[in-house]
C-alpha positions in Angstrom: 0.6 0.3 0.1 1.4 3.3 -0.8 1.7 6.6 1.7 -0.5 9.3 1.3 1.3 11.1 4.1 2.7 14.6 3.3 6.3 15.2 3.4 6.6 18.7 4.3 3.9 18.9 6.7 3.1 15.2 7.6 -0.6 15.3 6.9 -2.3 12.3 5.6 -4.5 12.9 2.7 -6.8 11.3 0.1 -5.5 8.5 -2.2 -4.9 10.7 -5.0 -4.7 13.8 -4.5 -1.8 16.0 -6.2 -1.3 18.4 -3.4 -1.5 19.0 0.3 -4.5 19.5 1.7 -3.0 21.7 4.1 0.6 23.1 2.7 -0.6 23.0 -0.8 2.7 21.0 -2.0 2.8 18.4 -4.1 2.8 15.1 -3.5 4.3 11.8 -5.0 2.9 9.0 -4.9 5.1 5.9 -5.4 6.6 3.7 -3.3 6.2 2.6 0.5 8.8 5.1 1.3 8.9 7.4 -0.9 7.1 9.9 1.9 9.5 11.0 5.0 8.7 11.3 8.1 7.7 15.0 9.1 10.4 17.0 10.8 8.1 18.1 13.8 4.7 17.2 14.9 1.6 19.7 14.5 -1.4 19.4 17.3 -4.6 20.7 16.8 -4.9 23.9 17.7 -8.1 23.8 20.2 -11.2 26.5 20.2 -10.1 26.8 15.8 -13.5 25.7 14.4 -12.4 23.0 12.2 -10.3 19.6 12.4 -7.6 21.1 10.0 -6.6 23.6 12.0 -3.2 22.8 13.6 -0.3 24.8 15.4 2.9 23.7 15.5 4.0 22.5 18.9 7.9 22.8 20.3 9.2 20.1 21.1 9.0 19.4 24.9 12.5 20.4 27.3 13.2 19.3 31.1 12.9 22.3 33.7 16.0 22.9 35.1 15.0 22.4 38.9 15.5 25.1 41.1 18.4 25.7 43.3 17.8 24.3 47.2 18.6 27.8 49.7 19.4 27.3 53.7 17.3 29.0 55.5 19.8 29.4 58.2 22.3 31.7 56.1 25.6 30.5 54.5 27.0 30.5 50.9 23.9 28.7 49.9 21.4 31.1 51.4 18.6 32.3 49.1 19.1 36.5 48.4 15.7 37.0 49.3 16.0 35.0 53.3 15.6 38.6 55.2 17.9 38.6 58.6 16.8 38.9 61.9 14.5 41.8 63.1 16.3 44.8 64.6 15.0 46.3 67.6 13.2 48.8 68.2 11.6 48.8 71.5 13.3 51.8 72.8 12.4 54.3 70.1 8.7 52.4 70.0 8.9 53.4 74.0 10.0 57.3 73.3 7.2 57.5 70.7 4.3 56.0 73.3 6.1 58.6 75.9 5.5 61.3 73.9 2.7 61.0 72.8 0.9 60.7 76.2 2.6 63.3 76.9 0.8 66.0 74.9 -2.5 65.2 76.1 -1.1 64.6 80.0 1.2 67.8 80.5 4.4 66.0 79.9 2.9 63.1 82.1 3.3 64.8 85.1 7.2 66.2 83.6 9.3 62.8 84.6 7.7 60.4 82.0 8.7 63.2 79.0 11.7 63.6 80.2 12.4 59.7 80.6 10.9 59.6 76.8 13.4 62.1 75.4 16.3 59.9 76.6 14.9 56.6 75.5 14.7 58.5 71.7 18.3 59.8 72.1 19.8 56.6 73.1 17.6 54.6 70.4 18.9 57.8 67.3 22.3 56.7 69.2 22.3 53.0 68.9 20.8 53.1 65.1 23.5 55.1 63.8 26.2 52.3 65.9 24.7 49.7 65.0 22.2 49.2 61.8 22.1 45.6 61.3 21.2 44.9 65.3 18.6 48.4 66.1 16.3 49.6 63.7 13.5 52.1 64.5 15.6 56.0 63.9 12.4 57.7 62.1 10.1 56.0 65.5 12.8 57.4 67.9 13.0 61.2 66.0 8.9 61.4 66.4 9.5 60.1 69.9 12.1 62.8 70.5 9.9 65.6 68.9 6.6 64.4 70.4 8.3 64.6 73.9 10.3 68.2 73.3 6.6 69.5 72.5 5.0 67.8 75.5 8.1 69.6 77.9 7.2 72.8 76.5 3.4 72.7 76.5 4.7 72.5 80.8 5.2 76.1 80.3 2.1 78.1 79.9 0.3 75.7 82.5 3.5 76.0 85.1 2.8 79.9 84.8 -1.0 79.7 85.2 -0.7 77.1 88.1 1.8 79.7 89.7 -0.5 82.1 89.2 -3.4 80.5 90.1 -3.3 77.9 93.0 -1.5 80.4 95.7 -4.9 82.7 94.7 -7.4 79.5 95.3 -5.4 78.7 98.8 -5.9 82.3 99.4 -9.5 82.4 98.4 -10.1 79.1 100.5 -8.2 80.2 103.8 -10.4 83.6 103.5 -13.9 81.3 103.1 -12.9 79.0 106.0 -12.5 82.2 107.9 -15.3 83.7 107.6 -17.2 80.7 107.8 -15.3 79.9 111.5 -16.4 83.0 112.2 -19.8 82.8 111.2 -20.0 79.4 113.6 -18.6 81.4 116.6 -21.2 84.0 115.9 -24.0 81.3 116.7 -22.4 79.6 119.3 -22.1 82.6 121.2 -26.4 83.5 120.6 -26.5 79.8 121.7 -25.0 80.1 124.4 -27.0 83.6 125.3 -30.0 81.8 124.6 -29.0 78.6 126.7 -28.9 81.4 129.7 -32.0 83.1 129.3 -33.9 79.8 129.1 -32.3 76.4 130.6 -29.5 78.0 132.7 -32.1 80.6 134.9 -30.2 83.6 133.5 -27.5 82.6 136.0 -25.2 80.0 134.1 -24.2 78.8 130.6 -23.7 75.3 129.3 -21.4 73.1 127.1 -21.6 71.8 123.8 -23.3 69.0 124.5 -26.0 70.5 126.8 -26.5 73.2 123.7 -27.7 70.4 121.5 -29.4 68.5 124.3 -31.7 72.0 124.8 -32.4 72.3 120.5 -30.2 75.8 120.5 -27.7 74.0 118.7 -28.4 71.3 116.0 -24.9 70.6 115.1 -22.8 68.3 118.0 -19.0 68.6 115.6 -16.1 70.2 117.4 -14.5 70.9 113.5 -15.9 72.4 110.1 -14.3 74.0 106.9 -11.2 73.6 108.5 -11.5 75.2 111.8 -11.4 72.9 115.0 -13.8 74.5 117.9 -13.6 74.6 121.6 -16.1 76.3 124.1 -14.8 76.3 128.3 -17.8 77.4 130.8 -15.4 79.6 133.2 -16.4 80.3 137.3 -16.0 83.9 138.7 -12.6 83.5 139.3 -11.8 82.5 135.7 -11.3 78.9 136.6 -12.5 76.3 134.2 -16.3 75.3 135.5 -18.3 72.0 135.0 -21.2 72.1 132.7 -25.1 72.1 135.0 -23.1 73.0 138.7 -24.6 76.3 138.3 -21.3 78.0 139.3 -20.8 78.8 134.9 -21.2 82.1 134.7 -18.6 82.6 132.0 -17.7 81.4 128.8 -15.2 81.5 126.1 -15.3 79.5 122.5 -11.7 79.5 120.3 -11.6 78.5 116.9 -8.2 77.5 115.7 -7.2 76.5 112.2 -6.5 72.8 111.7 -3.8 73.5 109.4 -1.9 76.6 109.5 -1.4 78.5 106.6 -3.4 75.5 104.5 -6.7 75.8 106.4 -6.8 79.2 107.6 -4.2 81.4 108.9 -5.8 83.5 111.4 -7.3 82.0 114.9 -10.8 83.5 116.6 -11.8 84.0 120.1 -15.2 85.3 121.9 -16.8 85.1 125.2 -19.8 86.3 127.0 -19.0 89.7 126.3 -19.8 89.5 122.3 -17.0 90.3 120.6 -15.7 88.3 118.6 -11.7 88.7 118.3 -8.8 87.3 116.2 -5.3 86.9 115.6 -3.0 85.3 113.5 -1.6 83.1 116.3 0.6 80.8 114.1 -2.3 77.8 115.1 -2.2 79.2 118.9 -5.6 80.4 120.3 -6.8 83.5 120.4 -6.9 85.6 123.4 -9.6 88.4 125.3 -6.2 90.8 124.6 -6.3 90.2 120.5 -8.4 92.8 118.2 -12.0 92.3 117.5 -12.3 91.3 114.4 -13.1 95.3 112.3 -10.2 96.7 113.7 -8.1 93.8 112.6 -9.0 93.5 108.7 -9.1 97.6 109.1 -5.9 97.7 109.7 -4.7 94.5 108.0 -6.2 95.0 104.2 -6.6 99.0 104.1 -9.1 100.1 102.1 -8.5 100.5 98.1 -8.7 104.9 98.6 -5.8 104.5 101.6 -3.3 102.1 99.1 -3.2 105.0 96.7 0.1 106.6 97.1 -0.2 110.8 97.7 0.9 113.2 95.1 3.2 115.6 96.5 1.4 118.9 98.1 -1.9 116.5 97.8 -3.9 115.8 100.9 -4.1 112.4 102.1 -6.1 110.1 100.7 -9.5 109.9 102.7 -10.5 106.1 104.1 -13.6 104.5 103.3 -14.7 101.4 105.1 
């Protein structure tokens, strides 16, 4: 049987065809070995729409094996392998303290100073050993934020230096005014007690005043001041309540913490004149000036404090 394979493209043609259906090359029909095999193979292209459409295929080539790299490094280490992670703990801590310091007035100053030192150390370590320490940009951010936090302390410190003493003075003034008011209340209660329960002759202790209903609060401390009632006899000695010889009384008020809750001490007796003086935490006595005279001498009116000009009469005092 004669072959009908095209010697050029290898397509099998029908017997008697003069040329190949694919490459149009002439076909010489002869002996069995006239046609030579194709030099390369053809394969049908999928989706070409016909059975006669073929595309040449390249001969199979084996893919060379990829080189194996060691994960531990060395001469055969992969060029894409990553080294050990760089240390950046100091830089991160500095940045965190800086951010917190902006919103907390420097974390009480100490936090921002610590963060500033940590940031500087992190930058120095990153410059000296870049293969061990990283996070240089984070450290610089920590230095900037901590510096800004330290600078924000200055206005707050100025405001605090002005406001805190004024607040303490206002608090002490309020406590002293409260102490004067309580002394007036106690003196009024003693007068009421003498004219009612005491039969017009004797005064009572704090417990007696509360028991009789002329006082509603039995407290030796109020608004930063300590209060004490002493009953005296005719000779000025301490007398016992209810004995009938407590014909005098003294009420003293002293600050619980001198210079913090109050500065002046107060005194009132059966003469119903409140006296005060700066006794540095000790009790005031009957020899101290009364409240009105004391405050007039210590805090003169504005017109009195105004300096007089040359040839001008002294300013008139107003109270």
